[in-house]
PALO-38042 format. One record per atom (N, C-alpha, C): x, y, z. Coordinates in steps of 0.02 Angstrom, whole numbers, plus 50000, padded with zeros to 5 digits. Layout:
     c1     c2     c3
      X      Y      Z
...
This chain:
     c1     c2     c3
  47740  47627  50063
  47769  47669  50116
  47831  47706  50092
  47877  47669  50060
  47938  47700  50035
  47923  47751  49981
  47872  47736  49939
  47853  47782  49886
  47826  47847  49916
  47788  47839  49972
  47761  47898  50005
  47816  47944  50031
  47866  47915  50064
  47923  47954  50088
  47961  47987  50031
  47967  47951  49976
  48002  47979  49918
  47965  48039  49890
  47898  48034  49887
  47857  48090  49862
  47861  48150  49909
  47857  48136  49974
  47862  48190  50023
  47931  48223  50019
  47984  48184  50013
  48051  48212  50007
  48059  48254  49946
  48033  48230  49891
  48036  48268  49828
  47998  48334  49834
  47939  48331  49866
  47899  48392  49875
  47935  48443  49918
  47967  48419  49972
  48005  48465  50016
  48062  48498  49978
  48100  48458  49940
  48156  48485  49902
  48132  48536  49850
  48077  48522  49817
  48049  48569  49769
  48028  48634  49802
  47997  48627  49862
  47975  48686  49899
  48035  48728  49919
  48088  48696  49944
  48148  48733  49964
  48179  48768  49904
  48180  48734  49847
  48207  48764  49786
  48168  48826  49766
  48101  48821  49769
  48058  48879  49752
  48070  48937  49801
  48073  48920  49866
  48085  48972  49916
  48153  49006  49906
  48204  48966  49889
  48271  48994  49877
  48270  49042  49817
  48230  49024  49766
  48226  49067  49707
  48188  49131  49722
  48137  49126  49764
  48093  49184  49777
  48120  49228  49833
  48154  49199  49882
  48175  49238  49942
  48250  49235  49952
  48285  49292  49945
  48357  49295  49959
  48373  49275  50031
  48328  49292  50077
  48340  49275  50148
  48341  49200  50159
  48292  49165  50128
  48290  49092  50134
  48350  49061  50100
  48368  49086  50041
  48426  49061  50004
  48489  49069  50046
  48497  49129  50077
  48556  49143  50118
  48558  49096  50178
  48502  49088  50212
  48500  49047  50273
  48515  48974  50257
  48487  48948  50203
  48499  48878  50185
  48571  48866  50164
  48598  48913  50125
  48668  48904  50103
  48717  48909  50161
  48705  48957  50206
  48748  48964  50265
  48741  48903  50310
  48679  48880  50318
  48668  48820  50358
  48704  48760  50330
  48701  48752  50264
  48735  48696  50232
  48811  48704  50239
  48836  48765  50233
  48908  48778  50241
  48931  48758  50311
  48893  48778  50362
  48911  48761  50431
  48909  48686  50443
  48857  48653  50416
  48852  48580  50422
  48910  48546  50387
  48927  48570  50328
  48983  48542  50290
  49048  48549  50329
  49058  48607  50362
  49118  48618  50402
  49122  48569  50460
  49066  48559  50495
  49065  48513  50552
  49078  48441  50532
  49043  48419  50480
  49051  48349  50458
  49120  48336  50430
  49143  48379  50385
  49208  48369  50354
  49265  48375  50405
  49256  48419  50456
  49307  48425  50509
  49313  48361  50549
  49255  48330  50564
  49256  48267  50601
  49292  48212  50561
  49275  48208  50497
  49307  48157  50454
  49382  48171  50446
  49399  48235  50435
  49470  48253  50427
  49509  48241  50492
  49477  48253  50549
  49510  48242  50614
  49529  48169  50622
  49482  48125  50603
  49497  48052  50607
  49555  48035  50561
  49557  48063  50501
  49611  48050  50454
  49678  48076  50482
  49676  48136  50512
  49738  48165  50540
  49765  48122  50596
  49721  48097  50639
  49743  48054  50694
  49772  47988  50669
  49741  47961  50618
  49765  47897  50590
  49832  47906  50554
  49839  47960  50517
  49899  47970  50476
  49958  47998  50516
  49944  48049  50557
  49999  48085  50590
  49999  48078  50666
  49947  48049  50694
  49947  48032  50765
  49928  48088  50813
  49923  48150  50792
  49906  48204  50838
  49918  48272  50808
  49930  48322  50850
  49937  48392  50829
  50004  48402  50793
  50001  48422  50729
  50060  48438  50690
  50040  48478  50628
  50085  48521  50606
  50072  48561  50547
  50063  48518  50485
  50088  48456  50486
  50081  48411  50429
  50007  48395  50415
  49966  48401  50466
  49894  48387  50458
  49861  48438  50411
  49893  48496  50402
  49863  48547  50359
  49857  48522  50287
  49897  48475  50267
  49891  48447  50199
  49825  48410  50191
  49806  48373  50242
  49742  48337  50241
  49684  48387  50242
  49689  48435  50287
  49636  48485  50294
  49628  48525  50229
  49684  48543  50200
  49684  48582  50137
  49648  48542  50082
  49664  48478  50076
  49633  48436  50024
  49558  48432  50033
  49535  48427  50096
  49463  48422  50109
  49428  48488  50094
  49454  48543  50119
  49421  48608  50111
  49420  48631  50038
  49469  48611  50000
  49470  48631  49929
  49411  48603  49889
  49376  48555  49917
  49316  48529  49882
  49255  48573  49893
  49257  48617  49944
  49199  48658  49961
  49177  48703  49903
  49225  48728  49865
  49208  48777  49812
  49161  48747  49761
  49163  48681  49752
  49120  48649  49703
  49047  48648  49727
  49037  48646  49792
  48969  48646  49819
  48936  48715  49812
  48977  48768  49814
  48950  48835  49817
  48962  48876  49753
  48995  48845  49704
  49006  48880  49641
  49054  48939  49647
  49103  48933  49692
  49153  48986  49700
  49216  48967  49662
  49238  49012  49618
  49299  49000  49579
  49355  49046  49602
  49416  49020  49601
  49473  49060  49623
  49522  49070  49565
  49543  49131  49557
  49594  49148  49507
  49655  49173  49545
  49708  49133  49544
  49766  49145  49588
  49827  49167  49548
  49862  49218  49574
  49925  49241  49545
  49977  49249  49600
  50040  49237  49582
  50095  49253  49627
  50114  49199  49677
  50094  49137  49666
  50111  49084  49714
  50187  49076  49723
  50224  49096  49671
  50297  49090  49675
  50326  49133  49732
  50289  49183  49754
  50313  49227  49808
  50314  49193  49876
  50282  49135  49882
  50286  49096  49943
  50353  49059  49949
  50390  49054  49893
  50451  49014  49893
  50510  49054  49919
  50506  49073  49983
  50561  49107  50015
  50598  49057  50059
  50662  49068  50067
  50702  49025  50110
  50685  49038  50183
  50667  48985  50219
  50654  48993  50290
  50584  49016  50305
  50571  49034  50369
  50505  49054  50391
  50485  49123  50366
  50420  49139  50373
  50394  49204  50352
  50328  49216  50387
  50308  49279  50388
  50241  49298  50411
  50198  49313  50350
  50141  49280  50345
  50094  49293  50289
  50036  49332  50318
  50019  49388  50287
  49962  49428  50310
  49911  49434  50253
  49847  49430  50271
  49795  49436  50219
  49734  49471  50247
  49691  49495  50201
  49628  49525  50222
  49579  49471  50244
  49533  49491  50288
  49488  49443  50322
  49417  49467  50313
  49376  49430  50272
  49311  49455  50253
  49252  49419  50285
  49254  49353  50287
  49194  49317  50308
  49210  49245  50328
  49157  49207  50344
  49166  49136  50360
  49191  49097  50300
  49183  49125  50241
  49205  49091  50180
  49281  49096  50169
  49314  49136  50211
  49387  49145  50203
  49425  49080  50206
  49398  49031  50243
  49432  48967  50249
  49443  48935  50180
  49394  48943  50136
  49401  48915  50068
  49459  48949  50032
  49462  49015  50037
  49515  49053  50005
  49583  49037  50034
  49585  49030  50101
  49647  49013  50136
  49676  48948  50111
  49634  48896  50108
  49658  48830  50089
  49674  48824  50014
  49647  48871  49975
  49661  48870  49903
  49734  48886  49889
  49766  48926  49932
  49836  48948  49919
  49884  48930  49976
  49860  48900  50030
  49902  48887  50088
  49965  48848  50070
  50024  48876  50085
  50086  48838  50071
  50098  48785  50123
  50143  48738  50108
  50162  48687  50158
  50197  48720  50217
  50195  48685  50274
  50228  48708  50335
  50205  48778  50355
  50140  48788  50355
  50112  48853  50373
  50055  48842  50423
  50057  48880  50478
  50003  48877  50528
  49970  48945  50534
  49909  48946  50559
  49872  49008  50565
  49868  49030  50638
  49856  49094  50647
  49842  49122  50712
  49767  49136  50716
  49733  49112  50768
  49661  49122  50774
  49642  49138  50845
  49582  49165  50854
  49558  49181  50921
  49543  49117  50960
  49553  49120  51026
  49548  49061  51069
  49478  49031  51068
  49426  49073  51057
  49357  49049  51057
  49345  48995  51004
  49383  48997  50950
  49374  48948  50896
  49389  48877  50918
  49430  48870  50970
  49450  48804  50994
  49389  48764  51019
  49336  48800  51039
  49279  48766  51070
  49221  48756  51022
  49234  48759  50957
  49182  48751  50906
  49177  48679  50882
  49170  48633  50929
  49160  48563  50911
  49215  48534  50867
  49194  48499  50815
  49243  48466  50771
  49285  48516  50733
  49258  48577  50722
  49298  48629  50688
  49356  48650  50732
  49343  48660  50796
  49396  48677  50843
  49448  48621  50848
  49424  48559  50847
  49469  48502  50851
  49516  48499  50791
  49489  48509  50731
  49532  48504  50672
  49581  48562  50669
  49560  48620  50694
  49607  48676  50697
  49664  48661  50745
  49647  48631  50802
  49698  48612  50851
  49746  48561  50820
  49719  48510  50788
  49761  48458  50758
  49805  48486  50703
  49781  48539  50668
  49820  48569  50615
  49874  48616  50639
  49879  48627  50705
  49932  48669  50732
  49915  48742  50738
  49850  48760  50730
  49831  48830  50736
  49851  48858  50804
  49878  48919  50804
  49900  48951  50866
  49843  48994  50892
  49817  48977  50951
  49760  49012  50979
  49783  49068  51026
  49752  49126  51017
  49770  49185  51057
  49708  49211  51093
  49717  49228  51157
  49665  49261  51196
  49668  49336  51182
  49623  49359  51138
  49625  49430  51118
  49605  49477  51174
  49572  49450  51226
  49550  49492  51282
  49608  49507  51330
  49661  49468  51325
  49718  49478  51369
  49779  49498  51328
  49797  49562  51331
  49853  49588  51293
  49919  49554  51314
  49928  49545  51379
  49991  49515  51403
  49996  49443  51380
  49941  49406  51382
  49941  49337  51360
  49956  49332  51286
  49925  49375  51246
  49936  49375  51173
  50009  49390  51157
  50039  49437  51194
  50110  49454  51182
  50155  49396  51199
  50140  49360  51253
  50181  49303  51272
  50177  49248  51219
  50115  49235  51194
  50106  49185  51142
  50145  49203  51080
  50140  49266  51059
  50173  49288  50998
  50249  49285  51006
  50273  49298  51066
  50345  49292  51077
  50368  49219  51070
  50327  49173  51096
  50343  49102  51088
  50338  49081  51014
  50289  49111  50978
  50281  49095  50907
  50343  49114  50868
  50372  49172  50884
  50432  49195  50849
  50489  49144  50857
  50498  49117  50917
  50550  49068  50928
  50536  49002  50892
  50473  48979  50897
  50454  48916  50865
  50458  48921  50789
  50438  48978  50762
  50438  48988  50690
  50508  48979  50661
  50556  49008  50695
  50625  49004  50671
  50654  48934  50684
  50640  48906  50743
  50668  48840  50761
  50640  48785  50717
  50574  48789  50700
  50543  48735  50662
  50533  48752  50588
  50556  48811  50568
  50554  48832  50497
  50483  48830  50468
  50437  48862  50503
  50368  48864  50479
  50348  48936  50463
  50299  48942  50420
  50269  49007  50405
  50206  49015  50448
  50191  49077  50465
  50133  49092  50507
  50086  49140  50471
  50022  49120  50467
  49972  49160  50431
  49931  49199  50482
  49929  49266  50472
  49894  49310  50519
  49846  49355  50480
  49787  49369  50511
  49740  49419  50484
  49750  49484  50524
  49788  49532  50498
  49805  49591  50537
  49747  49638  50553
  49690  49630  50517
  49631  49671  50533
  49602  49650  50601
  49613  49588  50620
  49591  49565  50686
  49520  49539  50689
  49480  49554  50639
  49410  49531  50637
  49385  49531  50565
  49330  49498  50554
  49302  49495  50486
  49277  49564  50465
  49284  49577  50400
  49266  49643  50374
  49242  49634  50302
  49176  49636  50293
  49147  49624  50227
  49123  49689  50195
  49163  49743  50201
  49143  49808  50175
  49172  49822  50106
  49219  49780  50083
  49254  49795  50021
  49314  49839  50030
  49331  49854  50093
  49390  49895  50109
  49428  49859  50164
  49483  49889  50188
  49522  49860  50242
  49510  49899  50307
  49508  49863  50363
  49509  49896  50428
  49582  49912  50445
  49593  49960  50490
  49662  49974  50512
  49696  49911  50538
  49760  49903  50522
  49797  49843  50542
  49819  49847  50615
  49811  49792  50650
  49844  49784  50716
  49917  49766  50703
  49960  49782  50749
  50032  49778  50735
  50066  49714  50759
  50027  49668  50789
  50057  49608  50816
  50097  49568  50765
  50069  49559  50705
  50103  49520  50653
  50169  49552  50633
  50170  49618  50632
  50230  49654  50610
  50283  49656  50664
  50262  49660  50727
  50310  49652  50782
  50341  49583  50779
  50300  49533  50765
  50324  49463  50760
  50375  49456  50705
  50361  49486  50647
  50407  49481  50590
  50474  49514  50605
  50471  49573  50636
  50533  49609  50653
  50572  49572  50707
  50536  49547  50757
  50570  49510  50811
  50607  49449  50784
  50575  49413  50737
  50606  49353  50709
  50650  49368  50648
  50648  49431  50625
  50687  49452  50566
  50670  49409  50505
  50604  49400  50494
  50581  49360  50437
  50538  49405  50392
  50534  49388  50328
  50495  49430  50282
  50419  49426  50294
  50385  49479  50272
  50312  49481  50273
  50287  49470  50202
  50243  49422  50192
  50215  49408  50126
  50141  49427  50127
  50121  49481  50092
  50050  49500  50091
  50011  49457  50040
  49950  49437  50060
  49904  49401  50015
  49839  49439  50015
  49813  49454  49955
  49752  49494  49949
  49699  49456  49911
  49639  49454  49939
  49580  49425  49907
  49534  49481  49884
  49508  49476  49823
  49460  49526  49800
  49398  49525  49844
  49360  49578  49842
  49301  49585  49884
  49249  49530  49867
  49219  49502  49919
  49166  49451  49910
  49098  49483  49898
  49092  49549  49906
  49026  49580  49909
  48983  49570  49847
  49014  49553  49790
  48974  49542  49729
  48932  49478  49733
  48954  49431  49777
  48916  49368  49782
  48900  49347  49854
  48932  49380  49903
  48919  49363  49973
  48915  49427  50015
  48856  49438  50046
  48848  49497  50089
  48794  49482  50141
  48814  49470  50203
  48765  49453  50255
  48713  49507  50267
  48732  49570  50257
  48685  49624  50270
  48627  49624  50222
  48640  49606  50159
  48586  49604  50109
  48561  49533  50096
  48586  49485  50136
  48568  49414  50130
  48584  49388  50060
  48641  49408  50034
  48663  49386  49968
  48714  49329  49976
  48701  49273  49941
  48749  49218  49940
  48736  49178  49876
  48776  49192  49826
  48769  49157  49762
  48838  49130  49742
  48844  49106  49681
  48910  49086  49656
  48949  49148  49635
  49014  49141  49629
  49055  49198  49610
  49127  49181  49601
  49167  49232  49583
  49238  49222  49572
  49278  49266  49620
  49332  49238  49647
  49376  49275  49691
  49445  49277  49660
  49472  49337  49653
  49541  49345  49629
  49587  49349  49690
  49641  49310  49686
  49689  49307  49741
  49758  49325  49714
  49793  49368  49750
  49861  49385  49728
  49909  49382  49787
  49962  49342  49779
  50015  49339  49829
  50069  49389  49807
  50080  49439  49850
  50126  49493  49832
  50198  49476  49852
  50247  49510  49822
  50317  49496  49839
  50332  49507  49913
  50377  49468  49941
  50395  49474  50012
  50424  49543  50028
  50411  49567  50088
  50439  49629  50113
  50491  49610  50166
  50553  49626  50155
  50606  49605  50200
  50605  49646  50265
  50625  49614  50320
  50627  49649  50384
  50697  49646  50416
  50745  49616  50381
  50812  49610  50410
  50841  49680  50423
  50865  49688  50484
  50894  49753  50503
  50843  49800  50533
  50778  49784  50528
  50727  49828  50558
  50723  49816  50633
  50700  49867  50669
  50691  49862  50741
  50619  49879  50758
  50603  49877  50823
  50535  49893  50844
  50514  49963  50824
  50563  50007  50815
  50547  50076  50793
  50520  50078  50722
  50532  50025  50684
  50511  50023  50614
  50444  49988  50603
  50414  49962  50657
  50354  49921  50650
  50296  49961  50621
  50286  50022  50645
  50230  50063  50620
  50237  50076  50546
  50297  50094  50525
  50308  50107  50454
  50297  50043  50412
  50320  49987  50438
  50311  49922  50403
  50237  49906  50395
  50198  49915  50449
  50126  49901  50447
  50091  49948  50398
  50111  50012  50398
  50080  50061  50354
  50095  50046  50280
  50157  50027  50266
  50176  50009  50197
  50136  49949  50173
  50130  49899  50217
  50094  49839  50199
  50020  49855  50188
  49991  49896  50231
  49921  49915  50226
  49908  49950  50159
  49951  49999  50142
  49942  50037  50080
  49945  49992  50019
  49996  49948  50018
  50004  49902  49961
  49945  49855  49954
  49922  49828  50010
  49866  49780  50009
  49801  49814  49991
  49791  49875  50015
  49729  49911  50000
  49725  49929  49925
  49780  49951  49898
  49783  49966  49827
  49769  49903  49785
  49798  49847  49806
  49787  49784  49771
  49715  49760  49777
  49686  49768  49837
  49617  49749  49848
  49570  49786  49801
  49579  49852  49794
  49537  49891  49750
  49547  49871  49677
  49609  49856  49658
  49623  49837  49589
  49591  49770  49573
  49599  49721  49618
  49570  49655  49606
  49494  49657  49605
  49465  49703  49644
  49393  49707  49650
  49362  49752  49596
  49405  49782  49552
  49379  49826  49500
  49351  49890  49528
  49381  49913  49582
  49356  49974  49616
  49409  50028  49612
  49390  50090  49597
  49440  50144  49595
  49472  50154  49664
  49537  50166  49665
  49572  50177  49729
  49561  50247  49753
């Protein structure tokens, strides 16, 4: 009986392997399915560890989450080449902004995430089972993007908390995933927050994933991601009148870096 199950299991695995080799769609679906399952299972295990070690919601839990997520790259053959980590070593709090490409961004985020740093995410993520739970325990700040007034109130509270608790805040200024190899126009919330708190903006740029990950063409293979942490942009002395210029400067610098890292002409 056990031999029969073993033979059937082996046959199924061989069939899946053949299908993955022959069909990009099957390969994409299986790899994405495994990624989602890995996220759910590892989030549940990490949540238990966070509760045991730190007792509840705190930014200190990000160290546990970071250690767990950093193992994901070995399952998917994704390599990271990182430059400029020294630019995170600023005195006091800061706003970190980066490009946002896909569900795989979490791997890139945890590869370089500094200590005492929380992320801003959409409120809907809170209800994604164990993934939402681990985000909550890690101190992620949830924003209702459908309510402008609510988002502004949250961001105002974030500015006060950031300074009082000396934490960095990670924001995706594009506002949504964008796997085109370019940047979407930046929303200004992160830059208003930086100016309000008078803290520097630290841009982080990831090279385009399109060479190994593209949902439109059902491409998902192994690959390399180049990451560059750029020098901080100071906001001391700036006012709300300077927010547009600050966002535009950051956008231009990050777009130029994105093209350079991706080997694409600007």
